[in-house]
C-alpha positions in Angstrom: -76.1 51.0 60.5 -75.9 47.5 59.5 -72.8 45.7 58.3 -71.9 45.0 54.7 -70.5 41.6 54.0 -67.7 41.7 51.6 -67.5 38.3 50.8 -71.1 37.8 49.8 -70.9 36.3 46.1 -73.0 38.4 43.7 -76.1 36.9 42.8 -76.2 34.4 39.8 -77.8 34.9 36.9 -80.3 32.1 36.1 -80.4 30.5 32.5 -83.8 30.5 30.7 -85.3 26.7 30.0 -84.3 26.3 27.3 -80.9 27.2 27.6 -80.4 24.2 30.0 -82.0 21.6 27.9 -80.1 19.2 26.2 -80.6 20.4 22.5 -79.4 23.8 23.4 -76.4 22.2 25.0 -75.8 19.3 22.2 -77.7 20.2 19.3 -76.7 23.8 18.2 -74.5 24.1 15.3 -73.8 27.1 13.1 -74.3 26.7 9.3 -70.5 26.0 8.5 -69.9 23.9 11.2 -73.4 21.7 9.6 -71.5 21.4 6.7 -68.5 20.3 8.1 -69.8 17.2 9.9 -72.1 16.5 6.8 -69.1 16.6 4.4 -66.6 14.6 7.4 -69.0 12.2 8.0 -69.4 11.3 3.8 -65.7 11.2 3.4 -65.4 9.0 6.0 -67.9 6.8 4.6 -66.7 6.7 1.1 -63.2 6.0 2.2 -64.5 2.4 4.3 -67.1 1.8 1.8 -64.5 1.6 -1.5 -61.8 -0.1 1.1 -64.5 -2.6 2.0 -65.3 -2.7 -2.2 -61.5 -3.4 -3.0 -61.4 -5.8 -0.2 -63.6 -8.6 -2.2 -63.4 -7.2 -5.3 -60.3 -5.5 -6.1 -61.0 -2.8 -8.6 -64.5 -2.6 -8.0 -64.7 0.6 -6.4 -63.2 2.8 -9.7 -66.5 2.8 -11.6 -68.9 3.1 -8.7 -70.2 6.7 -8.2 -70.5 7.9 -4.8 -73.1 10.0 -3.0 -72.6 13.4 -1.8 -72.8 15.0 1.4 -75.5 17.2 -0.4 -77.4 14.3 -2.0 -77.6 12.6 1.4 -79.2 15.8 3.0 -81.2 15.7 -0.1 -82.2 12.5 0.6 -82.9 12.7 3.9 -85.2 15.7 3.7 -87.3 13.9 1.3 -88.0 11.6 4.4 -88.3 14.5 6.9 -91.6 14.7 4.7 -92.5 11.6 4.3 -92.8 11.7 8.2 -95.6 14.2 7.8 -97.2 12.3 5.3 -97.3 9.1 7.7 -98.3 11.2 10.6 -101.3 12.3 9.0 -102.1 8.6 8.3 -102.0 7.5 11.5 -103.5 10.8 12.7 -100.6 11.5 15.0 -100.0 14.9 16.5 -98.1 17.5 15.7 -95.8 16.9 18.9 -95.1 13.6 17.2 -94.4 14.7 13.9 -92.0 17.4 15.1 -90.2 14.8 17.3 -90.0 12.5 14.7 -88.3 14.8 12.5 -85.9 16.1 14.6 -84.9 12.7 15.6 -84.3 11.7 11.9 -82.2 15.2 11.7 -79.9 14.6 14.2 -79.2 10.9 13.3 -77.6 11.5 10.2 -75.1 13.9 11.8 -74.0 10.6 13.2 -74.4 8.4 10.6 -74.5 8.1 6.6 -77.2 7.1 4.2 -74.8 4.4 3.0 -75.0 2.9 6.4 -78.5 3.0 6.9 -81.1 4.0 4.3 -83.9 7.1 6.0 -86.4 4.9 4.6 -85.8 2.6 7.4 -84.6 5.0 10.0 -87.6 6.9 8.9 -90.2 4.1 10.3 -87.7 3.9 13.4 -87.5 7.5 14.5 -91.4 7.9 14.2 -92.0 4.7 16.2 -89.4 5.9 19.0 -91.0 9.5 18.9 -95.1 8.3 19.9 -93.2 6.6 22.6 -91.3 9.4 23.8 -94.1 11.5 23.3 -96.6 10.0 25.1 -98.5 9.1 22.2 -97.6 5.2 22.0 -99.1 2.8 19.3 -99.1 -1.0 19.6 -95.5 -2.1 16.8 -98.5 -4.8 15.2 -100.9 -1.8 14.4 -98.0 0.7 13.4 -96.7 -1.9 11.2 -99.7 -3.3 10.0 -100.6 -0.2 8.1 -97.1 0.5 6.3 -96.4 -1.7 3.0 -93.7 -4.3 3.3 -93.0 -3.5 6.9 -92.5 -6.0 9.7 -91.7 -5.7 13.2 -88.1 -6.8 12.6 -87.7 -3.7 9.9 -88.3 -0.8 13.1 -86.9 -3.0 16.3 -83.7 -3.8 14.5 -82.5 0.1 14.6 -84.2 1.4 17.2 -81.0 0.7 19.9 -79.0 2.6 16.9 -81.5 5.6 16.7 -81.4 6.0 20.4 -78.0 6.0 20.8 -77.3 8.1 18.1 -79.4 10.6 19.6 -77.3 10.3 22.8 -80.5 9.1 24.5 -81.7 12.7 24.8 -85.5 12.6 23.3 -87.2 15.5 24.4 -87.0 18.6 21.9 -87.8 22.0 22.0 -90.5 22.6 19.0 -91.1 26.1 17.2 -94.8 25.1 16.8 -95.5 24.8 20.6 -93.5 28.6 20.6 -95.7 29.7 17.7 -98.7 28.9 20.2 -97.0 30.8 23.2 -96.5 33.8 21.1 -100.2 33.7 19.3 -101.6 33.7 22.8 -99.6 36.5 24.1 -100.7 38.9 21.0 -104.4 38.1 21.7 -103.4 40.1 25.0 -102.2 43.3 23.5 -103.3 46.4 24.2 -106.2 47.1 21.7 -106.5 43.3 20.1 -109.8 42.9 19.3 -111.4 40.3 22.1 -112.8 38.3 19.0 -109.1 38.2 17.3 -108.1 34.7 17.5 -111.6 33.6 15.9 -111.2 36.4 12.9 -107.9 36.1 12.0 -107.0 32.6 12.9 -106.0 32.5 9.7 -102.8 33.9 10.4 -102.0 31.3 12.9 -102.6 28.5 10.4 -100.7 30.0 7.6 -97.7 30.8 10.2 -97.8 27.0 10.8 -97.9 26.5 7.8 -93.9 28.1 7.8 -93.4 26.4 11.0 -94.0 22.9 9.2 -91.6 24.0 6.2 -89.1 24.9 8.6 -88.6 21.4 9.2 -87.4 20.6 6.0 -84.1 22.7 6.6 -81.2 23.1 9.5 -83.3 26.0 11.5 -83.9 24.2 14.5 -79.7 23.8 14.8 -79.1 27.2 14.4 -81.7 29.5 16.3 -84.0 29.1 19.0 -88.1 28.0 19.0 -89.3 31.1 19.7 -87.4 32.6 16.9 -88.2 30.4 14.5 -91.7 31.0 15.6 -91.5 34.8 15.0 -90.1 34.5 11.8 -93.1 32.4 11.0 -95.7 34.9 11.7 -93.7 38.0 10.4 -94.0 35.6 6.9 -97.7 36.1 7.4 -98.3 39.7 9.3 -94.9 41.3 9.6 -97.0 44.2 11.4 -98.1 41.7 14.1 -94.7 40.4 14.8 -93.3 43.7 14.9 -96.3 44.5 17.4 -95.1 41.2 19.9 -91.7 41.9 19.6 -91.7 45.7 20.8 -93.8 44.8 23.5 -91.6 42.7 24.6 -89.0 45.1 24.2 -90.9 48.1 25.7 -91.5 46.0 28.9 -88.9 47.2 31.4 -86.8 44.8 33.9 -86.7 44.9 37.4 -83.5 46.1 38.4 -83.9 43.2 41.7 -84.8 40.6 38.8 -81.0 39.7 38.2 -82.1 36.0 37.0 -83.2 37.4 33.8 -80.5 37.6 31.4 -80.0 41.3 28.9 -82.6 41.0 25.8 -80.3 40.8 22.5 -80.5 43.8 20.4 -83.5 44.8 18.2 -80.5 44.0 15.4 -79.4 41.3 16.0 -83.3 40.1 15.9 -83.9 41.8 13.3 -80.9 39.8 11.2 -81.9 36.1 13.3 -85.8 36.7 11.9 -84.5 38.0 8.4 -82.1 35.0 7.9 -84.4 32.4 9.4 -86.9 34.1 6.7 -85.0 33.2 3.7 -83.9 29.7 4.9 -87.7 28.6 4.9 -88.3 30.6 1.8 -85.4 28.6 -0.2 -84.8 25.5 1.8 -88.1 24.6 3.2 -89.6 22.9 0.2 -90.1 19.3 -0.8 -87.5 17.8 -3.0 -88.2 17.1 -6.6 -89.4 13.0 -6.8 -86.9 12.9 -9.9 -83.7 14.1 -8.6 -84.3 11.6 -5.1 -85.0 8.7 -7.5 -81.6 9.4 -8.9 -79.7 9.9 -5.7 -81.3 6.4 -4.2 -80.7 5.1 -7.7 -77.0 5.2 -7.4 -77.3 4.5 -3.3 -77.6 1.0 -4.5 -74.5 0.7 -6.2 -72.4 2.3 -3.2 -74.3 1.0 -0.2 -71.8 -0.3 2.3 -71.7 -3.8 1.3 -71.2 -4.9 4.8 -74.8 -3.6 5.5 -76.6 -5.5 2.1 -77.7 -8.9 2.9 -76.0 -11.8 1.0 -73.3 -9.6 -0.2 -69.4 -11.6 0.6 -68.6 -8.8 2.7 -72.0 -8.9 4.7 -71.6 -12.8 5.1 -68.4 -12.1 6.3 -68.9 -9.9 8.9 -71.9 -11.9 10.0 -69.1 -15.0 10.2 -67.3 -12.9 12.4 -69.9 -11.7 14.5 -71.3 -15.1 15.1 -67.4 -16.5 16.5 -67.2 -13.6 18.6 -70.6 -14.7 20.2 -69.8 -17.9 20.5 -66.2 -17.4 21.9 -68.0 -14.7 24.4 -71.0 -18.0 25.3 -67.7 -20.5 26.0 -66.1 -18.0 27.9 -69.5 -17.6 30.0 -69.8 -21.2 30.5 -66.4 -21.9 32.0 -66.9 -19.1 34.3 -70.0 -21.1 35.2 -68.1 -24.3 35.7 -65.6 -22.5 37.3 -68.4 -21.6 40.3 -70.3 -24.5 40.2 -69.4 -25.8 44.2 -71.3 -26.1 46.9 -73.0 -23.6 48.0 -72.7 -24.7 51.3 -68.4 -24.9 50.9 -66.3 -27.8 51.1 -67.0 -29.8 54.0 -65.1 -29.4 57.1 -62.4 -32.3 58.3 -61.0 -32.7 61.4 -57.9 -30.3 61.5 -54.3 -32.3 61.1 -52.0 -31.6 63.7 -49.5 -29.5 63.0 -45.9 -31.3 63.0 -43.6 -30.4 65.7 -45.9 -29.4 67.8 -46.8 -31.7 71.1 -50.2 -32.1 72.0 -49.6 -32.5 76.1 -53.4 -33.4 77.6 -52.6 -36.7 75.5 -49.8 -37.6 77.5 -49.4 -38.8 80.6 -47.8 -36.8 83.5 -46.8 -40.1 85.4 -44.4 -40.8 82.9 
């Protein structure tokens, strides 16, 4: 009878690839947490900007109407829509558009529009996305097709955007999950061989909903596959249920302990319903007039330290130049201290130590 190792550790359960990603670990929130992050950022920005106004012009902040967290989000959503228009102009693939939209949304979970206008950040996020998705375009070709834009408008913010993203550039997208589900559906029993051609409108409509989902917070709350399935269910609910049942009815071998247990059908249905409501209610482009009103007020409450020509901007610039000059001087002093002969100091004859007698020089006859 074979011996049993009682000290053997139980087999570990492997996580799905998505759960090992930085997106799952660092960019998933509850709706309440998202609202808290945005309101906290907004309140902090208003406090700092109000103090800056008062420092240079006492009493000037009393008449300023600062934008709210919801108004900031409205402005960001509008420029997410603009990303799609620019991608259409440049004929960038879906991956670039989706990635740039994610970058822009993530950036404003760390920053505020009162410091960095989303129009400028959008251009940088899109250019960065072309590189991280391996769809590069030269900077000259990029800026030459965008009115009133020069290279520095894009490059000056690139490090800030990358830093705000925590240098985590990989994004898992719902449009890829949608394509995977669509291929699965074609392999379901009783699916006609020409299904992909005759029913291609289903996929196209679902992809339209996926694009609308980018205007919402869905990717911060739900997985790409949940969003994709919800988008299919908005177009063909019976087809979505058929695919879901095929997964639920597939038994998991007892030996496959690396596969985590499936969520209950009730939990899945609740998530899909929440996503559908989110896309239907929030997946819309903001009205231009509402955006213009917010943007008009933003010009009056923008951080003066970021506005070229203001007293606060000039003072901050002078302070930065002073620190840079001190750093350069310190570097020069350090170089002078190390400016020696690379072969070291010349070696001289060693001096005789006092109190010692060189017996070799004395005569034995004396």
